[in-house]
C-alpha positions as a printed Julia matrix, in Angstrom:
321×3 Matrix{Float64}:
   0.24  -0.51   0.34
   1.46   4.02  -0.87
   2.07   6.42   1.49
  -0.65   8.36   0.18
  -2.93   5.14   0.9
  -2.26   4.63   4.12
  -2.46   8.67   4.99
  -6.32   8.8    3.17
  -7.11   5.6    5.22
  -6.06   7.04   8.08
  -7.95  10.03   7.47
 -11.22   8.12   6.66
 -10.73   6.42  10.11
  -9.77   9.67  11.69
 -13.55  11.6   10.13
 -15.37   8.18  10.9
 -14.64   8.16  14.55
 -14.79  11.8   15.1
 -18.11  11.81  13.5
 -19.47   9.07  15.54
 -17.98  10.41  18.78
 -19.91  13.92  18.28
 -23.01  12.05  16.99
 -23.35  10.55  20.45
 -23.42  13.92  22.06
 -26.64  15.55  23.39
 -26.96  18.98  20.73
 -29.45  21.83  20.9
 -31.11  20.52  17.64
 -34.46  22.97  18.5
 -36.41  25.85  16.63
 -35.75  29.36  17.26
 -36.43  33.12  16.2
 -34.87  36.02  16.35
 -36.32  39.23  16.12
 -35.64  42.81  16.11
 -38.16  46.13  17.05
 -36.17  48.87  16.27
 -38.94  51.43  17.13
 -38.38  50.42  20.4
 -34.54  49.98  20.43
 -34.62  46.52  21.27
 -33.61  42.68  19.3
 -34.26  39.19  21.08
 -34.07  35.55  21.26
 -36.82  32.76  21.41
 -35.94  29.03  21.63
 -37.2   26.21  22.99
 -35.89  22.25  22.16
 -36.14  18.96  23.48
 -32.59  19.25  25.16
 -31.59  20.81  28.78
 -30.9   23.92  29.25
 -31.42  25.59  25.33
 -30.87  28.88  27.14
 -27.33  27.94  27.7
 -26.05  27.51  24.35
 -28.3   29.19  21.52
 -29.32  32.74  22.65
 -27.38  35.93  22.48
 -27.57  39.73  21.99
 -26.22  42.61  22.38
 -28.33  46.25  22.83
 -28.22  48.65  19.74
 -26.32  45.5   17.85
 -28.11  42.81  16.95
 -29.57  39.03  18.33
 -27.84  35.78  17.26
 -29.35  32.0   17.53
 -26.76  29.0   16.78
 -27.68  25.86  17.05
 -27.65  22.05  15.58
 -24.59  20.83  16.67
 -23.92  24.25  17.88
 -20.46  26.68  17.5
 -21.24  28.71  20.67
 -18.59  30.68  19.5
 -20.59  32.02  16.52
 -22.86  34.07  19.04
 -19.68  36.46  20.57
 -18.05  36.55  17.49
 -21.55  37.01  15.13
 -22.19  39.99  17.2
 -18.68  41.71  17.5
 -18.64  41.29  13.53
 -22.32  43.1   13.53
 -21.2   45.54  15.36
 -18.32  46.63  12.86
 -20.51  46.88  10.29
 -21.21  43.46   8.73
 -24.77  42.54   7.85
 -26.09  39.56   8.87
 -26.05  37.84   5.94
 -22.0   38.81   5.31
 -21.7   37.9    9.42
 -22.86  34.24   8.29
 -20.75  33.82   5.15
 -17.56  34.99   7.5
 -18.89  32.28  10.39
 -19.22  29.43   8.67
 -16.61  30.0    6.15
 -13.59  28.04   8.16
 -15.8   26.12  10.51
 -15.49  22.43   9.57
 -18.76  21.97  10.67
 -20.29  24.4    8.87
 -22.73  21.63   6.88
 -24.36  20.66  10.41
 -24.53  24.3   11.73
 -27.8   26.48  11.94
 -28.24  30.05  12.75
 -30.47  33.11  12.24
 -29.17  36.42  13.03
 -30.9   39.96  13.05
 -29.12  43.45  13.57
 -30.24  46.36  15.21
 -31.84  47.74  12.61
 -33.76  45.0   10.93
 -31.83  43.45   8.77
 -31.87  39.44   9.23
 -30.68  36.09   7.34
 -30.82  32.52   8.42
 -28.35  29.69   7.26
 -29.09  26.01   7.75
 -26.05  23.51   6.95
 -27.04  20.89   4.04
 -26.27  18.17   7.46
 -28.62  19.29   9.88
 -31.14  16.59  10.78
 -34.23  17.15   8.78
 -36.64  18.97   8.78
 -33.75  21.24   8.75
 -34.8   25.25   7.11
 -35.66  28.71   8.61
 -37.03  31.97   6.84
 -36.3   35.4    7.5
 -37.52  38.72   6.48
 -37.18  42.45   7.43
 -36.71  42.62  11.42
 -37.07  38.54  12.14
 -35.61  35.48  11.56
 -36.54  31.53  12.56
 -35.3   28.72  11.69
 -35.32  24.85  13.2
 -33.55  21.32  13.07
 -35.25  17.66  14.01
 -38.46  19.35  13.3
 -42.03  17.79  12.36
 -41.87  19.7    9.33
 -41.71  23.36   7.81
 -44.86  23.88   8.87
 -43.18  25.06  12.09
 -41.5   27.66  10.83
 -44.57  28.9    8.53
 -46.0   28.77  11.91
 -43.99  31.29  13.32
 -43.45  33.47  10.8
 -47.28  34.25  10.46
 -47.91  34.37  14.11
 -44.59  36.92  14.33
 -46.1   39.24  11.08
 -49.78  38.87  12.79
 -48.56  40.41  16.48
 -47.02  43.08  14.83
 -47.14  46.46  17.34
 -46.84  44.06  20.16
 -43.62  43.99  22.82
 -41.4   42.33  21.32
 -40.58  39.5   23.81
 -44.71  38.89  23.32
 -44.05  38.62  19.57
 -41.19  36.37  20.32
 -43.2   34.22  22.77
 -46.12  34.35  20.31
 -43.96  32.5   17.84
 -42.47  29.78  19.56
 -45.64  28.52  20.77
 -46.59  28.73  17.36
 -44.23  26.83  16.22
 -44.49  24.24  18.84
 -48.64  23.71  18.34
 -47.91  23.2   14.87
 -45.75  20.34  15.64
 -42.42  22.11  17.0
 -39.42  19.19  17.56
 -40.49  16.4   17.04
 -38.89  14.61  19.7
 -41.11  16.61  22.6
 -40.3   19.6   24.58
 -37.95  19.6   27.62
 -36.5   23.73  28.0
 -37.09  26.9   26.51
 -35.71  30.35  26.6
 -36.41  34.28  25.9
 -34.21  37.1   26.14
 -34.77  40.36  24.93
 -32.4   43.25  25.2
 -32.8   47.59  25.49
 -30.09  49.97  25.96
 -29.92  50.64  30.36
 -33.57  48.53  30.61
 -31.66  46.19  33.97
 -32.22  46.9   36.93
 -31.22  49.99  37.7
 -30.17  50.55  34.31
 -26.83  49.51  34.47
 -27.52  46.16  32.17
 -29.12  45.73  28.53
 -31.06  42.7   29.93
 -34.81  43.69  29.55
 -36.55  40.45  30.25
 -34.11  37.06  30.46
 -35.9   33.94  31.15
 -34.95  30.46  31.46
 -36.33  26.74  31.58
 -33.95  24.45  32.02
 -36.11  21.35  32.39
 -39.82  21.12  32.5
 -42.72  19.08  31.49
 -44.53  22.25  30.16
 -41.89  24.78  29.27
 -44.36  26.61  27.27
 -46.55  26.94  30.25
 -44.17  27.82  32.4
 -42.4   30.47  30.16
 -45.66  31.8   29.32
 -46.08  32.32  33.56
 -42.68  34.04  33.87
 -42.92  36.01  31.32
 -45.86  38.02  32.59
 -43.66  39.12  35.73
 -40.91  39.7   33.58
 -43.15  42.28  31.83
 -44.13  43.64  34.93
 -40.75  43.44  36.01
 -39.51  45.49  32.92
 -41.63  47.66  33.5
 -40.9   48.49  36.79
 -37.29  48.68  36.05
 -38.25  51.48  33.95
 -39.86  53.34  36.51
 -37.33  52.93  39.71
 -34.71  53.59  37.2
 -36.27  57.45  36.1
 -36.99  57.91  40.27
 -33.53  57.35  40.98
 -32.42  59.67  38.11
 -35.0   61.99  39.56
 -36.89  61.79  37.0
 -40.18  61.73  38.62
 -42.42  62.72  36.24
 -41.55  59.74  34.13
 -41.05  57.63  36.84
 -44.63  57.97  37.71
 -45.96  57.17  34.05
 -44.04  54.1   33.89
 -44.31  52.87  37.42
 -48.82  53.74  36.68
 -48.36  51.14  34.61
 -46.38  48.83  36.6
 -49.73  48.81  38.97
 -52.27  48.51  36.35
 -50.12  45.31  34.67
 -48.88  44.14  38.16
 -52.89  43.14  38.39
 -52.75  40.38  36.46
 -49.4   39.52  38.36
 -50.94  39.57  42.18
 -47.52  37.97  43.51
 -46.17  41.06  42.86
 -48.27  43.89  43.42
 -47.82  44.51  46.86
 -44.67  45.48  46.56
 -45.28  47.25  43.12
 -47.34  49.52  44.69
 -45.27  49.89  47.61
 -42.88  51.81  45.13
 -46.03  53.77  43.42
 -46.23  55.34  47.04
 -43.06  56.31  46.45
 -43.37  57.9   43.34
 -46.41  59.28  43.71
 -45.19  61.02  47.39
 -41.92  62.66  45.09
 -44.51  63.97  42.59
 -46.58  66.17  45.1
 -49.28  63.57  45.37
 -49.8   62.57  48.71
 -53.39  61.3   48.34
 -52.49  58.97  45.81
 -49.21  58.13  47.55
 -51.27  56.8   50.89
 -53.96  55.25  48.55
 -51.29  52.85  46.97
 -49.34  52.32  50.23
 -52.93  51.46  52.49
 -53.02  48.98  49.68
 -49.88  47.29  49.42
 -49.9   47.33  53.48
 -53.28  45.3   52.96
 -51.92  42.61  50.18
 -48.83  42.26  52.62
 -48.38  43.35  56.28
 -44.83  42.98  56.61
 -44.46  46.53  54.48
 -46.03  48.48  57.04
 -42.68  48.2   59.51
 -40.3   48.75  56.2
 -42.5   51.93  55.27
 -41.72  53.52  59.18
 -38.02  53.44  58.02
 -38.19  54.4   54.47
 -36.83  57.82  54.13
 -38.54  58.21  50.35
 -41.77  57.57  52.98
 -40.68  59.95  55.58
 -44.01  61.77  56.44
 -46.41  59.89  54.56
 -48.45  57.52  56.66
 -51.05  54.6   55.38
 -54.36  55.05  56.62
């Protein structure tokens, strides 16, 4: 046997061994959507899979830059590298070309990318497990593999487009839920995640994470994600209000906190503390009666808050009726 033949056989054996070893590893074969709302300054990702803690692998986003979903034998470097390329001015299509060009595993990769301005692209390598594919348009890209069929991504697209005008987090969840209802991951359900970023959206304005949810292992990840999303949307409004208050933008803080309280009526577990901060912000705006009413209801719902109010400098001079 010639040296060239021996080298070819050795290379083939090593490749076969590597593929066999990789095939036995779990991989996030899944369905996801990346989307942008340029008017609101938000970008985000939603993902679901029969895979433990898919939210630790697939979603990546940066406010003012874009969002990336990397899956199907995921190359997790696609997330930070993709965002870096977007920030340097490459389009999503150009970013995918750069990411896949030197990746020896590109035929099994899948990635969706959206830029903060709404440009988008999706890529599915020919080696992805069927059914695999994606769709993209202005402001969104959805993709999936090991799906029950193309109807999964088609349903996601319809749901996303039909929800125009709603908050981005709700649109992402609507698309994900529609994909599941259309068949989803043919292996079943296990985990889901939803991430939305906006400049200064985190607690105190120190981070950009407006909504950051993970359901790592659950018999009904969609139901649990929906429950958490209800809380997260209240929390996002609350962060807006409290950040404005700490920066002494009291009128703006009041607008956000009134909206927070209205939404919190549907999530009673958060309501007492939301009302407490509403009392603080109303008091800062000179609304003594409104502040008293909010504080009285907060204490009624959670009597432990009465003691807190007594030592709270932000409520000095105000007592519940």
